[in-house]
N, CA, C and O atoms as a GROMACS GRO file, in nm:
protein
  380
    1MET      N    1   5.630  10.445   6.377
    1MET     CA    2   5.706  10.415   6.476
    1MET      C    3   5.761  10.286   6.541
    1MET      O    4   5.689  10.237   6.628
    2LYS      N    5   5.873  10.226   6.515
    2LYS     CA    6   5.880  10.077   6.572
    2LYS      C    7   5.925  10.081   6.707
    2LYS      O    8   5.983  10.176   6.760
    3GLU      N    9   5.895   9.966   6.760
    3GLU     CA   10   5.888   9.951   6.917
    3GLU      C   11   6.051   9.869   6.909
    3GLU      O   12   6.099   9.790   6.829
    4GLN      N   13   6.100   9.933   7.031
    4GLN     CA   14   6.236   9.852   7.050
    4GLN      C   15   6.242   9.738   7.122
    4GLN      O   16   6.191   9.733   7.234
    5PRO      N   17   6.302   9.636   7.068
    5PRO     CA   18   6.313   9.494   7.127
    5PRO      C   19   6.325   9.508   7.255
    5PRO      O   20   6.387   9.607   7.294
    6SER      N   21   6.273   9.421   7.347
    6SER     CA   22   6.295   9.411   7.458
    6SER      C   23   6.461   9.339   7.501
    6SER      O   24   6.489   9.237   7.438
    7PRO      N   25   6.543   9.377   7.579
    7PRO     CA   26   6.650   9.300   7.633
    7PRO      C   27   6.630   9.151   7.646
    7PRO      O   28   6.536   9.109   7.715
    8PRO      N   29   6.717   9.065   7.580
    8PRO     CA   30   6.720   8.925   7.608
    8PRO      C   31   6.720   8.870   7.757
    8PRO      O   32   6.818   8.896   7.827
    9VAL      N   33   6.620   8.800   7.807
    9VAL     CA   34   6.612   8.747   7.913
    9VAL      C   35   6.724   8.626   7.948
    9VAL      O   36   6.724   8.531   7.869
   10VAL      N   37   6.806   8.623   8.044
   10VAL     CA   38   6.911   8.527   8.058
   10VAL      C   39   6.871   8.458   8.195
   10VAL      O   40   6.846   8.517   8.300
   11ALA      N   41   6.870   8.332   8.176
   11ALA     CA   42   6.828   8.267   8.323
   11ALA      C   43   6.947   8.194   8.370
   11ALA      O   44   7.016   8.135   8.287
   12HIS      N   45   6.974   8.194   8.472
   12HIS     CA   46   7.090   8.131   8.546
   12HIS      C   47   7.052   8.012   8.636
   12HIS      O   48   7.097   7.998   8.750
   13VAL      N   49   6.976   7.937   8.584
   13VAL     CA   50   6.899   7.832   8.668
   13VAL      C   51   6.990   7.745   8.709
   13VAL      O   52   6.958   7.711   8.823
   14ARG      N   53   7.101   7.685   8.670
   14ARG     CA   54   7.223   7.616   8.714
   14ARG      C   55   7.275   7.696   8.848
   14ARG      O   56   7.279   7.632   8.954
   15SER      N   57   7.306   7.809   8.845
   15SER     CA   58   7.336   7.859   8.950
   15SER      C   59   7.274   7.857   9.083
   15SER      O   60   7.333   7.853   9.191
   16LEU      N   61   7.144   7.860   9.062
   16LEU     CA   62   7.050   7.887   9.156
   16LEU      C   63   7.012   7.709   9.248
   16LEU      O   64   6.969   7.686   9.361
   17GLY      N   65   7.052   7.621   9.140
   17GLY     CA   66   7.036   7.479   9.212
   17GLY      C   67   6.884   7.427   9.189
   17GLY      O   68   6.789   7.502   9.163
   18PHE      N   69   6.876   7.289   9.202
   18PHE     CA   70   6.760   7.249   9.172
   18PHE      C   71   6.659   7.326   9.263
   18PHE      O   72   6.551   7.356   9.213
   19ASP      N   73   6.682   7.359   9.384
   19ASP     CA   74   6.589   7.403   9.503
   19ASP      C   75   6.552   7.556   9.479
   19ASP      O   76   6.467   7.589   9.561
   20GLY      N   77   6.587   7.659   9.395
   20GLY     CA   78   6.603   7.759   9.371
   20GLY      C   79   6.667   7.840   9.461
   20GLY      O   80   6.779   7.797   9.488
   21PRO      N   81   6.632   7.954   9.523
   21PRO     CA   82   6.724   8.054   9.585
   21PRO      C   83   6.748   7.973   9.731
   21PRO      O   84   6.663   7.904   9.788
   22PRO      N   85   6.864   7.994   9.770
   22PRO     CA   86   6.905   7.914   9.910
   22PRO      C   87   6.793   7.968  10.016
   22PRO      O   88   6.747   8.082  10.023
   23GLY      N   89   6.768   7.871  10.084
   23GLY     CA   90   6.643   7.887  10.186
   23GLY      C   91   6.512   7.906  10.167
   23GLY      O   92   6.423   7.915  10.251
   24ARG      N   93   6.505   7.912  10.029
   24ARG     CA   94   6.357   7.937   9.963
   24ARG      C   95   6.332   7.835   9.853
   24ARG      O   96   6.342   7.868   9.735
   25PRO      N   97   6.298   7.705   9.892
   25PRO     CA   98   6.284   7.606   9.759
   25PRO      C   99   6.135   7.659   9.680
   25PRO      O  100   6.039   7.710   9.736
   26ASN      N  101   6.146   7.638   9.573
   26ASN     CA  102   5.993   7.670   9.527
   26ASN      C  103   5.924   7.533   9.521
   26ASN      O  104   5.983   7.430   9.556
   27LEU      N  105   5.796   7.532   9.474
   27LEU     CA  106   5.706   7.457   9.488
   27LEU      C  107   5.730   7.320   9.398
   27LEU      O  108   5.686   7.209   9.426
   28ILE      N  109   5.809   7.353   9.286
   28ILE     CA  110   5.825   7.240   9.190
   28ILE      C  111   5.960   7.166   9.219
   28ILE      O  112   5.980   7.048   9.188
   29GLY      N  113   6.060   7.257   9.291
   29GLY     CA  114   6.182   7.191   9.328
   29GLY      C  115   6.181   7.129   9.480
   29GLY      O  116   6.276   7.063   9.522
   30GLN      N  117   6.071   7.156   9.552
   30GLN     CA  118   6.065   7.114   9.667
   30GLN      C  119   6.087   6.958   9.678
   30GLN      O  120   6.000   6.888   9.627
   31ARG      N  121   6.202   6.890   9.745
   31ARG     CA  122   6.204   6.775   9.752
   31ARG      C  123   6.124   6.686   9.869
   31ARG      O  124   6.088   6.569   9.855
   32ASP      N  125   6.107   6.761   9.972
   32ASP     CA  126   6.020   6.711  10.089
   32ASP      C  127   5.896   6.695  10.056
   32ASP      O  128   5.830   6.795  10.028
   33PRO      N  129   5.827   6.547  10.052
   33PRO     CA  130   5.702   6.533  10.007
   33PRO      C  131   5.586   6.636  10.110
   33PRO      O  132   5.491   6.699  10.063
   34ALA      N  133   5.622   6.633  10.251
   34ALA     CA  134   5.510   6.681  10.321
   34ALA      C  135   5.501   6.835  10.307
   34ALA      O  136   5.392   6.892  10.314
   35ILE      N  137   5.626   6.908  10.286
   35ILE     CA  138   5.636   7.035  10.275
   35ILE      C  139   5.582   7.069  10.107
   35ILE      O  140   5.515   7.169  10.084
   36HIS      N  141   5.613   6.992  10.021
   36HIS     CA  142   5.558   6.983   9.875
   36HIS      C  143   5.402   7.003   9.910
   36HIS      O  144   5.343   7.106   9.877
   37MET      N  145   5.344   6.906   9.974
   37MET     CA  146   5.220   6.888   9.965
   37MET      C  147   5.135   7.015  10.043
   37MET      O  148   5.032   7.060   9.993
   38HIS      N  149   5.188   7.064  10.164
   38HIS     CA  150   5.152   7.203  10.211
   38HIS      C  151   5.150   7.299  10.131
   38HIS      O  152   5.045   7.362  10.115
   39GLN      N  153   5.269   7.334  10.061
   39GLN     CA  154   5.286   7.439   9.952
   39GLN      C  155   5.182   7.432   9.822
   39GLN      O  156   5.153   7.529   9.751
   40ARG      N  157   5.136   7.306   9.808
   40ARG     CA  158   5.046   7.276   9.684
   40ARG      C  159   4.908   7.289   9.712
   40ARG      O  160   4.824   7.295   9.622
   41LYS      N  161   4.877   7.293   9.853
   41LYS     CA  162   4.725   7.288   9.893
   41LYS      C  163   4.664   7.407   9.843
   41LYS      O  164   4.546   7.384   9.816
   42PRO      N  165   4.698   7.526   9.820
   42PRO     CA  166   4.640   7.666   9.785
   42PRO      C  167   4.617   7.649   9.650
   42PRO      O  168   4.509   7.680   9.602
   43TRP      N  169   4.732   7.590   9.565
   43TRP     CA  170   4.729   7.591   9.426
   43TRP      C  171   4.635   7.476   9.374
   43TRP      O  172   4.579   7.487   9.265
   44ASN      N  173   4.621   7.379   9.445
   44ASN     CA  174   4.516   7.278   9.413
   44ASN      C  175   4.358   7.327   9.410
   44ASN      O  176   4.274   7.296   9.325
   45ARG      N  177   4.343   7.401   9.512
   45ARG     CA  178   4.210   7.498   9.502
   45ARG      C  179   4.212   7.594   9.391
   45ARG      O  180   4.109   7.612   9.326
   46ALA      N  181   4.310   7.651   9.366
   46ALA     CA  182   4.327   7.759   9.250
   46ALA      C  183   4.256   7.677   9.112
   46ALA      O  184   4.155   7.707   9.047
   47PHE      N  185   4.353   7.560   9.096
   47PHE     CA  186   4.342   7.494   8.974
   47PHE      C  187   4.239   7.393   8.954
   47PHE      O  188   4.238   7.327   8.850
   48SER      N  189   4.134   7.373   9.064
   48SER     CA  190   4.010   7.299   9.061
   48SER      C  191   3.946   7.319   8.912
   48SER      O  192   3.964   7.422   8.848
   49SER      N  193   3.870   7.210   8.866
   49SER     CA  194   3.782   7.224   8.772
   49SER      C  195   3.687   7.369   8.787
   49SER      O  196   3.681   7.462   8.707
   50ALA      N  197   3.630   7.357   8.890
   50ALA     CA  198   3.536   7.475   8.927
   50ALA      C  199   3.591   7.601   8.931
   50ALA      O  200   3.517   7.696   8.910
   51ALA      N  201   3.718   7.620   8.957
   51ALA     CA  202   3.780   7.741   8.962
   51ALA      C  203   3.836   7.784   8.843
   51ALA      O  204   3.840   7.904   8.815
   52LEU      N  205   3.882   7.692   8.766
   52LEU     CA  206   3.922   7.732   8.610
   52LEU      C  207   3.818   7.770   8.513
   52LEU      O  208   3.839   7.842   8.415
   53LYS      N  209   3.683   7.709   8.550
   53LYS     CA  210   3.554   7.745   8.477
   53LYS      C  211   3.538   7.894   8.510
   53LYS      O  212   3.523   7.972   8.416
   54GLU      N  213   3.538   7.938   8.634
   54GLU     CA  214   3.540   8.070   8.666
   54GLU      C  215   3.654   8.176   8.592
   54GLU      O  216   3.630   8.292   8.560
   55TYR      N  217   3.754   8.120   8.580
   55TYR     CA  218   3.874   8.224   8.503
   55TYR      C  219   3.830   8.223   8.363
   55TYR      O  220   3.879   8.311   8.292
   56GLU      N  221   3.742   8.135   8.306
   56GLU     CA  222   3.704   8.163   8.153
   56GLU      C  223   3.656   8.260   8.094
   56GLU      O  224   3.674   8.280   7.974
   57GLY      N  225   3.590   8.332   8.167
   57GLY     CA  226   3.516   8.465   8.115
   57GLY      C  227   3.610   8.578   8.128
   57GLY      O  228   3.620   8.664   8.040
   58LEU      N  229   3.682   8.579   8.243
   58LEU     CA  230   3.774   8.671   8.252
   58LEU      C  231   3.919   8.664   8.141
   58LEU      O  232   3.976   8.763   8.095
   59LEU      N  233   3.948   8.554   8.121
   59LEU     CA  234   4.032   8.514   8.032
   59LEU      C  235   4.024   8.563   7.900
   59LEU      O  236   4.116   8.619   7.839
   60ALA      N  237   3.895   8.538   7.854
   60ALA     CA  238   3.816   8.574   7.734
   60ALA      C  239   3.821   8.720   7.695
   60ALA      O  240   3.854   8.770   7.588
   61LYS      N  241   3.778   8.785   7.818
   61LYS     CA  242   3.789   8.934   7.834
   61LYS      C  243   3.938   8.996   7.814
   61LYS      O  244   3.963   9.093   7.743
   62ARG      N  245   3.998   8.949   7.862
   62ARG     CA  246   4.148   8.966   7.853
   62ARG      C  247   4.210   8.952   7.728
   62ARG      O  248   4.289   9.038   7.687
   63ALA      N  249   4.180   8.842   7.656
   63ALA     CA  250   4.224   8.807   7.544
   63ALA      C  251   4.170   8.898   7.436
   63ALA      O  252   4.250   8.929   7.347
   64ARG      N  253   4.042   8.949   7.430
   64ARG     CA  254   4.000   9.058   7.356
   64ARG      C  255   4.048   9.183   7.380
   64ARG      O  256   4.063   9.257   7.283
   65GLN      N  257   4.076   9.223   7.492
   65GLN     CA  258   4.156   9.324   7.511
   65GLN      C  259   4.276   9.351   7.467
   65GLN      O  260   4.315   9.464   7.436
   66LEU      N  261   4.344   9.246   7.462
   66LEU     CA  262   4.500   9.231   7.419
   66LEU      C  263   4.487   9.254   7.270
   66LEU      O  264   4.558   9.336   7.212
   67LEU      N  265   4.395   9.179   7.207
   67LEU     CA  266   4.391   9.167   7.049
   67LEU      C  267   4.326   9.334   7.015
   67LEU      O  268   4.380   9.396   6.923
   68GLY      N  269   4.226   9.393   7.083
   68GLY     CA  270   4.224   9.518   7.075
   68GLY      C  271   4.322   9.633   7.072
   68GLY      O  272   4.319   9.732   6.999
   69CYS      N  273   4.415   9.598   7.173
   69CYS     CA  274   4.535   9.700   7.165
   69CYS      C  275   4.614   9.671   7.050
   69CYS      O  276   4.663   9.758   6.977
   70ILE      N  277   4.624   9.573   7.038
   70ILE     CA  278   4.720   9.530   6.917
   70ILE      C  279   4.682   9.579   6.783
   70ILE      O  280   4.761   9.628   6.702
   71GLU      N  281   4.534   9.558   6.760
   71GLU     CA  282   4.484   9.612   6.632
   71GLU      C  283   4.490   9.784   6.642
   71GLU      O  284   4.538   9.858   6.556
   72ASP      N  285   4.438   9.820   6.751
   72ASP     CA  286   4.461   9.955   6.767
   72ASP      C  287   4.607  10.012   6.738
   72ASP      O  288   4.604  10.120   6.679
   73ARG      N  289   4.715   9.970   6.763
   73ARG     CA  290   4.853   9.994   6.764
   73ARG      C  291   4.867   9.984   6.602
   73ARG      O  292   4.925  10.078   6.546
   74ILE      N  293   4.823   9.887   6.532
   74ILE     CA  294   4.833   9.861   6.425
   74ILE      C  295   4.775   9.966   6.319
   74ILE      O  296   4.838  10.003   6.220
   75HIS      N  297   4.645  10.009   6.352
   75HIS     CA  298   4.555  10.103   6.259
   75HIS      C  299   4.616  10.230   6.300
   75HIS      O  300   4.588  10.316   6.216
   76ARG      N  301   4.695  10.280   6.404
   76ARG     CA  302   4.754  10.389   6.442
   76ARG      C  303   4.876  10.432   6.364
   76ARG      O  304   4.911  10.545   6.331
   77SER      N  305   4.936  10.307   6.342
   77SER     CA  306   5.056  10.317   6.262
   77SER      C  307   5.050  10.385   6.120
   77SER      O  308   4.954  10.370   6.046
   78ASP      N  309   5.169  10.466   6.086
   78ASP     CA  310   5.196  10.534   5.978
   78ASP      C  311   5.262  10.458   5.858
   78ASP      O  312   5.282  10.506   5.746
   79GLN      N  313   5.294  10.325   5.902
   79GLN     CA  314   5.390  10.263   5.823
   79GLN      C  315   5.282  10.182   5.732
   79GLN      O  316   5.176  10.136   5.775
   80LYS      N  317   5.334  10.172   5.589
   80LYS     CA  318   5.247  10.104   5.488
   80LYS      C  319   5.283   9.991   5.456
   80LYS      O  320   5.220   9.925   5.373
   81ASP      N  321   5.399   9.943   5.520
   81ASP     CA  322   5.442   9.803   5.500
   81ASP      C  323   5.424   9.726   5.567
   81ASP      O  324   5.460   9.614   5.533
   82GLY      N  325   5.370   9.742   5.677
   82GLY     CA  326   5.339   9.637   5.796
   82GLY      C  327   5.396   9.729   5.922
   82GLY      O  328   5.448   9.839   5.907
   83VAL      N  329   5.374   9.661   6.048
   83VAL     CA  330   5.406   9.711   6.156
   83VAL      C  331   5.474   9.593   6.263
   83VAL      O  332   5.422   9.484   6.288
   84VAL      N  333   5.580   9.636   6.307
   84VAL     CA  334   5.658   9.575   6.384
   84VAL      C  335   5.644   9.583   6.528
   84VAL      O  336   5.678   9.685   6.587
   85LEU      N  337   5.591   9.468   6.595
   85LEU     CA  338   5.565   9.481   6.719
   85LEU      C  339   5.656   9.355   6.791
   85LEU      O  340   5.686   9.243   6.750
   86ASP      N  341   5.685   9.422   6.911
   86ASP     CA  342   5.766   9.297   6.992
   86ASP      C  343   5.624   9.215   7.081
   86ASP      O  344   5.559   9.258   7.176
   87ILE      N  345   5.612   9.090   7.008
   87ILE     CA  346   5.495   9.008   7.063
   87ILE      C  347   5.529   8.960   7.209
   87ILE      O  348   5.435   8.929   7.281
   88ALA      N  349   5.645   8.954   7.252
   88ALA     CA  350   5.695   8.903   7.395
   88ALA      C  351   5.629   9.026   7.475
   88ALA      O  352   5.549   8.998   7.565
   89LYS      N  353   5.653   9.136   7.452
   89LYS     CA  354   5.624   9.237   7.535
   89LYS      C  355   5.472   9.259   7.564
   89LYS      O  356   5.427   9.291   7.674
   90TRP      N  357   5.394   9.237   7.444
   90TRP     CA  358   5.242   9.253   7.451
   90TRP      C  359   5.210   9.127   7.525
   90TRP      O  360   5.109   9.130   7.595
   91PHE      N  361   5.283   9.014   7.520
   91PHE     CA  362   5.220   8.887   7.589
   91PHE      C  363   5.230   8.919   7.745
   91PHE      O  364   5.151   8.889   7.835
   92SER      N  365   5.356   8.994   7.752
   92SER     CA  366   5.386   9.030   7.902
   92SER      C  367   5.277   9.123   7.977
   92SER      O  368   5.249   9.108   8.096
   93TYR      N  369   5.228   9.205   7.908
   93TYR     CA  370   5.108   9.276   7.931
   93TYR      C  371   4.990   9.215   7.966
   93TYR      O  372   4.915   9.252   8.056
   94PHE      N  373   4.972   9.099   7.877
   94PHE     CA  374   4.848   9.028   7.906
   94PHE      C  375   4.850   8.922   8.026
   94PHE      O  376   4.754   8.868   8.081
   95ALA      N  377   4.985   8.907   8.048
   95ALA     CA  378   4.996   8.819   8.172
   95ALA      C  379   4.990   8.900   8.283
   95ALA      O  380   4.996   8.851   8.396
   0.00000   0.00000   0.00000
């Protein structure tokens, strides 16, 4: 059984402008240095060397789980000439 491809993702970045949705500038598009620093503070802690080291085990476990699910899907397939997978969909499950 073949997986149905996901519909294409269409981004309308220009229509949102540099700052993102009106009234809600995102962290990357924030032009005010003081606001940017305030928004960035929690992210700094989340991506410190110590925090990233803690994520390593969880990430490895999830990667093994993803590969196991993909392998299971391949082994359960009745197709003899290969299996078609929408890898973007599988990666979105991983995220």
